[in-house]
N, C-alpha and C positions, 0 to 999 in steps of 0.2 A: 236311661239316657245312654246312647252309644258313645263310648269314649274313643277319642283319637289316640292312636299309638304315640308313645313318647317321642320316637325318632321323627315323626311327622311334625309335631309341635316344635322340636328343635330346628328342623329344616325351615319352617316358616319364619321363626325368629331370626335365624341366620340370614335369610333372604331380606327381611325387613331391615336389619342392621346394616347389611352390605349395601343395600340400595341407598341408604342415607349418607354413605361416605362420599367425599368428593371424588370425581372421576379423574384419572390421570392416564396418560398414554401407556399402552401396553409396553412392558419392559423398561419403564421409566418411573419407578416408585418415588424418586426425589423430584419429579417434575421435569427433568431433562428428557427431551425427545431426540433419539439418535437421527443424525443426518447421514453419516457415513461412519465406518469404523474409525474411532478416534475423534469424531466431531459430533457435538450435540448442540441443541438450542433450546431456549425457554423464553416465554413471555412473562414478564413480571408486571405488577402494578404497584408503584410506590411513589411517594412525593406527588400524588395526584396525576401521575403520568404512566403511560404505557411504555415499558422498557423491553427492548428486544436484545437478547444476549445469545451469542454463539460462543462456544468454547472449543478449543483444540487441545488434545492431550499432547504435551510436549515430549512424552516418552514414546509415543507411537511412531515408528520409523516410516510408516506408509503415508503420513500426512505432513504437510509443510505449509508455510506462509509464502505467498507470492504477491507481487505488485502488478497492477494493470495500468495501461495507458489508453486514453480515449483515442479511438480510431487506430490504435496501434502505432501512433507516431507522435513524437514530441514537437514536430515542426508546426502542426496545427491540428485542431480537431476537438469537438465536444462530443460526448457520448454518454448515454445513461449507464448506470451501474449494471443494470440487467443485460444490456448489450455488450458491455465490457466482459462480463462473466461468460457470455456466450462466445465472444471472440476468442477468449483464452482457454475455453474448454476444448481439450484435445490438442492444445499447442505443445510443442516440444520445449522441455526445460533442461536445466543443468543440475537438478537436484541429484545428490549422490556423486557429484564431481564428474559427471559424464553427460554428454549430449545424447539425446535420444529417448529419455523417459518422457511421458506425456502427462498433462494435467487433466484431472476431473475436478472441475470447480464446484465445490460444495456450498461455500458461503462467500459472499462478496459485499463490501461496504464502500461508500464513497471515501475519497482520500483527502488531500490537502487543498488549500485555496489555489486558484488558477487565474490566468489572464482572461478576464471577462470583458473588460473595457476595450482591449486591443483586438478582440475578436479571434485570437488564436487558440484559446483553450489550453495553452501551455501551462503545466503545473508550476506553481511557485516553488522556490528552493530546490532541493535535490531529489533524486530517485535512483534506486538500485533495483534492477529487475533481472531475475534469474542469474545473478552474479555480475551482470554488466553494470559498471558505474556509468549510468546513462545520462545523468544530469547532476552537476555539482550542487552541493548545499551552499547556500549563501555564506560568503566569508564573514567571520566574526558575528555569526547569528546562530539562532537555535537550529538544530538539525531535526531529528525525529526518531520514531520507533524503528528499531533495526532487528532483523532476524538473520542468524548466521548458519553457515553450513554444518556447524557442530551442534545445532539446536539451542544455542545460547541466544538470549534476547536482552536488549537494553534500550533505554531512552537516551538518545544522544542529546547533547547540549550544544554550547557554542563551539563551532569548528572553523577551520580555515585550511588553505592549501599552500604549502611551501613549495617553491619552484624546484628546490633540490631533491624533493621526493616525488615529483610529478614530471616524468621525463620520457622521451623517446631516445633510445640509445642503440648503437650498433658499432662495428669497428670503424665506421666512417663518420657517424654523426652523434651529437649529444645535444638535444634540443628540449627546452622547457615546454611543457604543455600549458598554453595560456588559457584555453577554454575547452569545454566539451559540449558538443551539440548546440553551439551558439553561432550566430552570424560572425564570420571571421573579420579580423581587423589587420591592418598592415603590419608586417613583420612580427606577427604573433601566431604561433601554431595552434590550430584548432583540430581536435580529434572528433570525427563523426562516427557514431556506432549505429548498428542496425535499428535501434529504437528511435532514431531521428526521423527517418523516412526511407523510402527506397533509393533516394539519391541525396546529394548534399545541397542541392538548390543554390549552388554558388555561381558567380558569373565566370566569364572566360579568362579572368586574370590568373596568374600564378601557376602553381603546380599542385597536383593531388596524387598521393601515393596510396594504393590499395594494398593493405597488409592482411593476409589470412592468418588467423590466430589459432593456437592449439586449444585454447579455452577462452571463456569470456574475459573481457578486460576488467578484471577484479580489482577491488581495493586490497592491496597486499604489499608487504615489504619485498616480496619476491616478484621480480618482473615476469610478465607473461610473454612467451616467445611467439613470434610470427615470422612469416616469409613474405617478401614483396612479390605481388602478383602483377601489378600494373603501375606504370608511371605515366600520368596523364598531364599533358600541357593544356591548362585550362581547367574549367570547373564542371560542376554538376555530374560528378562521378557516381556510378551505381555503388550501393553498399550491400554486399552479400551478407547473408545471415551470420556467417562466422568470421567476419572481417571488420576492420576499421579503415577509415580513410584519413590520412594525414594531409591537411589542407593548409595552404598559406600563400601569400603573395608579398612582394616587397623585395628590395635590393639586398637586404640582409638575410632574409629567410630562404629565398628561392635557390641560391647556390647550395645551401645545406641540404634541402630536400632533393635537389638535382643530383647530389652525390649518390643517392640510393638507386640501385638497379634491380631489375627482376631477378629473383633468386636470392637476394641478400637476406640474411637473418636480421630481424629487428626485435627489440624488446620494449615493452610498454610498462611503465611503473606508475601506479597511482596510490597515493596515501592521503588519509584524512588526519589532520592534526587537531587535537583538542585544545581549546583556549585555556590558558592558565587561570582565567577569571570565571570559570564555570560556576554557576550558582550553587550547585550541590556538591562540588568537589570531586565529581566522578571523572574517571579517565579511561573510558572504554577503548578496547582495541577493535578497530573497524575491519581488521584483516578478515578476508573471506566472508564478508557480509553478503547474504544471498538476496535479501529483499528489504527495501526501506523507502519511505516517503517522508516528506516534511511533516512536522508536528507543530501544534499551536501552543497550548498551555500544559505544562506538567503539573498535575493536580495531586499526584501521589508518588512519593519517592522513598524507597527503603522503609515502607510501611508507615510513613509519616504523611499526614494530610497537609497539602500546601494551600494556604489561603489565597484565593484569587479575588482581588478587590476591584478590578476594572469593571466599570458599569455594564459594559456589553456582555460580561460573563456572569454577572450576578443576577441578571433577569432570567425568568423562566423562558425557555426556548427549545426547539428541537435540537438535539445534540448527537454527535458521533464521537466515539472515543475508543481507544485501545488500552486495555489493562492486562496485567499478567502477574503470575506468581511462579513459584518453582514447578508447579504441576500443569498449569493451563495458560494459554493465550486467550484473551476474551475480546471479542468485538461487541461494542455496545452502541445501540441506536435508540434514541428517545424521540417519541412523537410529541408535537406541541400544537398550539393554536386551535385545538378542538374543544370548544367550551363544554364543560361537564364530563368530558371523557379523558382528555390528556392535555395538561396545561404546559408541559415542558419543564425542564430542570435547569438550574444554575450549574456552573462547572463545579462549585463546591459541593453541591448535592450529588453530582456524579461521583465525586471522590468518596463521599460517605457511603454511597451505594456500593461502589466497587470494593471498598475496604470491608464494610460491614457485612454485606450480603454475599459477595463473591469471594471474599477473603483474598483479594488481590493486594499486592504490595507495591506495584508501580502502575502509573496511568498517565496518559497524555491525550488531549483532545485533538480532534481533526476539524476540517471544515464542517460547520454545522448549519442550522437554519434550514432553508429550503432544499439544501443538497442532501440532507440526512436520509439515507436509504440502506436497507438491508435486503439482500437477495439470498434465498436458500433454495438450492437445486433448481435454479432458473426462475423462481417465483418471488416477486416482491412481497414481503410479509408485513411491512409497516405501512402507515397511512401517509405516503408521500403527497397525496392530494391535498390534505389539510396543511401539511408543512409548507407547501408552496403558496397556498391561498391566504396566508395570514394577513396580507395587505387588504384583502377584500372581505374576509370572514369566510368561514367554512361551514357549509351545510351538509357536506358529504353526499351531495346529490349528484347522480349521473347526468342530471339535466342542467348543471351549472353552465352559465353562459361564458365563464372565464376559460375553462380548460376542458378538454375531453376527459372522460372518466379513467382512461388508461394512460394519462399523461405520466411521463417519467422525467425528472429533472436531469439536465445535461451537466456533466462535470468533466474535470480534466484527468483525473486518475483515481485509483482505488487500491484496496488491499483485498486479498482473497485467502481463504482456507482451501487447500487443494489436496485431493487424494492423488498420489503418484502412482502411475501405471508403468511398469517396466517395458522397455522397447522389445 
């Protein structure tokens, strides 16, 4: 009998053993697939659910977190997460404390709840985008996840805004800021930023002062300097990308705004004050926060799981959440309402998964249910189709009579993991 050489037998056995091993993506022996330098993603299956996780390396200087706004304007607009990611891909940012760097959007998820019944799509609570404090967090209420210019992260709690720390000042005026990017009211100064829309949409009453800024209107104890470029009698002023509009009407306010002239130096100061009654006793410094949106339920704080007992959060459902530890920021999206495939998770289960599997130490939930979406390099990776069709049942069929197979839920804002390209 002819004998097969020993090395050939070993080769065959090695092939058989190797073929029996589970296959993973090349270059990702731990199951994580690279999206970009410093950003990876992985699909898990746990708690009878499909869980999509993207992670960003906090130590990588070439990647950052950014927030997105539907249609690019807080004034009104709904937009899918995929379209928001496309809108902000290539957009100019302020990362590195300079204007001119651009975004490459690697990962995007849906954000916080938004005005659905009113038809505007305006996000609830607050938002900070590329350093701009574009919308105030609700006073005496929960804020949300925050990412700062020094790469620090925290989950904000109850906050409010004190008039003495939110001011427009110059050698001629000292005016409290009553609101930001909201419909104005009599004798109350409203500040409009470029995130509101291309113009203020105000009526013909009062005065509007256009102030060009040296940098975004940041949350900071140090006031941001600007120069008056226009003084407009009436409303609906244009908002340049590097400017704010100071807007107001009324017998008390108009004389103060009218004291400003073209060429005057103006300073804008905005600060966020933490409530003394915060549930977890944290007192984060919001100075130089780069990106933030509203958050729903904190389920993990300082490595401690927080029990969420509200009935709407204990039922299995699609979920969106943000978690983090000292090494990574995690975006988490869970599919649901897909019988036999993915049932969805409770907020408490999200906490257990984030802590146990991801080794996260902090976590907060976002708008969930039919909004839950994750986009990676322009492609939706989770089953938004079933997440939306829970009211009808989901057969995952392209012939469904309810929605087209490429349907994307429309939301008010989102968060993104971004590769920064220098100008």
